[in-house]
N, C-alpha and C positions, 0 to 999 in steps of 0.2 A: 592424614595432614596434608600428602601430596596432593590427594583428589582436591582438596578444599583449595589449595594454591592454585591447580590448575583450572579449578572452576572460575576462581576470582580473576586469573590472567585472560580468560576467555571473555568474560563480561567487560573488562577493560578494553581488551582489543576490539570487541564488536562496536563498543561505544565509541572508539577513536576512530573507526573507519568510516563511522556517518552512515546516515540514512540514504538508501538508495530509492530513487523514484523515477517514474517514467515522465518524461518532458516531451510536450509537443503542442502545437496550435494546428488543428486540422478538423474536417468535416467528417472524416472517417474514424471512428474510435479504435478500429483495428489497426490503423496506420501509426499508432502511437507506441513505436517499439524503441525510441532512443532512450537510454537509461543514463542517469546522472547520479553522482553523490552530492548529497546536499550538504551546504555549508554548515557549519557547527550552530548556528543559531537558528535555523529553519529545521525544525523537529518533527513536520508532518508532510506527507504527500497529499496533493490536492488533485480533484478533478471539479471542472465546471464547465457546464454545458449552457452557452447562452445563443438562442436562435439558431441552433444546428452547429454551432462552432465550439469544438471541443478543446480547452486549455488543461492541461496537466503539468505538474511541477512540484516544486518545494515551497513549503510556507511555514510561518510561526503559528502555533495553536492559536494565539490570540485574534488572529485573522481568518480563523475558520468559523464564518458564520455564513447562515444562508445566504443564497444558493449554492455556496462551495460546500463539498463532501471532501472531508479529511479522513486520514488514517495514518497510523503510526508504526506501520511495519515496512520491512523492505519491500518496494515494488507491488504495494496495496493497492495503488490507483491505476491497475490493468482493466481494460475493457474485457478481456478473455479470462473466465475463470479458470483458476489453477489451485493445484494444492489443497489446503484445509477446505477451501469455499467448495471446491467440486464435491469433496467427501460429504460435507454438511449438506449440501444440496441433495445429493443422492440419498441421503439417510432419510432427510425430512421426506423426501419424494416417496420413498418405500414405505415410511411409517403412515403417510397419508392415504397411499393406496391400500395398504392393509386394514385401516380402520374406517374408510368411507366406501 
């Protein structure tokens, strides 16, 4: 019972803290290192590259239309591969090299 209550508390606290996204306007994708907590109404991180200028920040799901790339996890709009993305990339590369 306590485990269930602790799990519910963690979910509520993580939702209350809000989504964290990288925000910037830059020509260098690696220069986007400023992080911000999105307001409650903005539930997606976004990246947009128009004519070499990269724009990153927070956005509503309804406004995520091409050419905007959106995602819903903390700091998922990074140009640098980290965490599960790197693992997925390495595993897929290993499988490809084994079978080709």
